[in-house]
Every structure is written in structure tokens, then in C-alpha cells.
N, C-alpha and C positions, 0 to 999 in steps of 0.2 A: 168489642174490646181487643186489646192486643197486649204484648209484653215488651217492656224496655229491657235491654241487656247491655252491659258495658262490654266493649270489645277492644282488646289490644292485640296487635299482631304477634306472631311467633318470635319476632326479633326482640320482643321485650316492650316495656311501656314507653309511651311518649315518642312514637316513631312516625305518626301520621300527620301530614298537613291536612287542611280542610278537604281538598279534592281526593286525596288518598283515603281519607276517612269515609267520604261518600261512597267510594268504590268498595271499601271493605264491608260496609253495610250491605251494598248491593250483592256482594258475593255470598252473604249470609241470607239471601232472599229477604232483605229488610231494607228500611230506609233510615236516614238519620232521624233520631228522635227530636221532637219539638220540646220547648221548655215545658209546655203544659203536660206533655206525656211524661217527661222526667219528674215533674212535680207530683203527678198522680202516682208514679211508681215509688217516689220517696214517701208519700203518704201511706202507701201500702207496705212500707218497710224496707225499701231498697237503701242499702248503706254501702257506699263505695268511695274509697279514699283517693282514687286517681281521677284527675280532671279529664273531661272528654268534650269533644266538639258536639254542639247541637246544630240543628238545621238552620238556625238564624245566624250562625257564624260565631256565636258566643261559646265560651268554655266554662263549664260548670261541673259540679259534682254534688251528690246527695249524701247527707250525713244524718243518720238517726241516733247514733251513739257517739257523741263527741269524745275524742281521745287525743293524746299528745301528737301522734304523727299526722293527724288530720285537722290541723288548725288550732289544736289546743283543747285540753280537757274542760276548760271553763267557758267554752263557746256554746251557743245554742244550737240545737238540731236545726236542719234546714237544707235548702239547696244553695250551695256556695257558688257565687258567681265570680269568675276571674275576669269577666269583661270580654271585649272583642280583641282578637289578635290577627296578625297578618296571616291570611289564608294560605300563602305560599311558604313563608319562612318559619312559621310557628308549628310545633309538633306536639300533639297530645294523643290520648286515646279517643274513643268515640262512643257515644251512646246510640245504639240502634233500636229501632222499633219494628216489630213484626206482628202480623195478625195470624201468622202460621204457627201452630204449636207442635211442629214435628221435631223440635228440639235438636 
């Protein structure tokens, strides 16, 4: 097993293109999370309102408690998919996956 964690750079949210996101995970001794890893983390309770890159180049985020800022209070819980974006020009946060628990 491992753990999925959202990562945004110190500069603030939504500052990473796909390649920078890959690098950011590597700097945390991690890799970009896959959709399956994010889905498993969502099922385990991960709730995160900021969209992040996944390893397949899609941009998604996990919601367990729907609320206004995160797509609306009347939406169902789940992993929200923003689809695929330009890997150079689009900027989001990233979901990383690690099997090291050194925190």
C-alpha cells in the first residue's frame, strides 16, 4: 500500500504544469498518483477541493463532503474529473503517491 497526498507549491495553488507537477512529486520522493490510487484514497476519506494532475494527464479532485466552493452542496460525493488539459500551458496542483511513510 501507499498514500496519496495533494501537493501545491509554496507559491500558492494552481502553479504547476504537468511536467512541473511530475518534478514536484519526485522532490517529495513520490510519483504522480494514478486515477485508481486517487479513487482508493477518496474511498478511504480523502476530501480535497483543489484540482490536481494525475499520471494519465487528467485533472481531478476527490470530494467526500460536497459543499458550495467545491462544485456545489447538491452534488454527489466522488472523484471530480476536469478532463485532459494542455500539459505545458495549464496549471493545477498535483496528487502524488508514495509508499514511504516518513512523512
